[in-house]
N, C-alpha and C positions, 0 to 999 in steps of 0.2 A: 504493500500499499504506499501511496505517496501523498503526502500533505503539503499543500503550498499555503503560506501565510503571506499575503500581500497587503500592504498598508500604504496609504497616502500620507506620507510623513517626510520631512527633511530628515537627513542622516545626521543625527546628533546624540550625544550621550544624555541619558536621563538617570534619574534615581531608580527607574524601574529596570534597567538593563541586567542587573545580577538576577532578578526574579524571572525575567524573560528568558535569559540563558538557561536557568535552572529548569524551567518548564519545558523548554525546547529540548533539553537533553533528556528529560524523562520520557517525552513523547517519541523521541527518535529510538528508543528500545523497541517500539512496536511499529514504526513506520519511518520512511525516509522523509524528512523534514527539510522543506526549501523555504527561506524567508527572503523577502524582497521589499525594500522601501521605494515608493514610486512617487516622484515629485518633479514635475516639468514646468517650464516657464509658463505654458499655457494655463496651468492650475493656478499659479501664482497671480497671473493676470485676471483670470476669472473671478477671483476673491474680490478684486477691486471693482468689478462690473456689477454683479449681483448674485444672490443666492442660487437662482436658477442657472445661471451661467457656471457657477462652481459645481453644481450638481452635474451638469452636462460634461463638464471637463473630467469629473471623477469617472463617469460612465466611460468616456473615451479612453482614459488611462487604464481601466480595469479590463476592457474588452479583449485585448490581445491575450490575456491570461485565462480567460474562460473559454475553454475548447469543450470537448464532450465529457466534461467532468461534472460532478455534483459540486455545486458552489453555495456557499453560505456567506451572506453579508452581514457584518455586524456593525452596530453604531453605539457610541459610548452612551447615548440616552436611550438605548433600547431596553425592552422588558427582559427580565431573566425568565427563562423557560426551563422546566425541569424535565 
């Protein structure tokens, strides 16, 4: 099994990096894990235009990574599902 974790973020260090690395290490025992941070100039420009433009640029950024696989999109303000 292969798990891809893609996020729209600038590549920078945060306080969550040790937790993120630890969780990725635990998952890697069961599946191959690929992580990628996506951030383009178009995303940065879209933020200054409008919320809808930002959403559209996110969709365009993620599309190349959604092939014939099962995909789940998560949002920080999303609901917790058990």
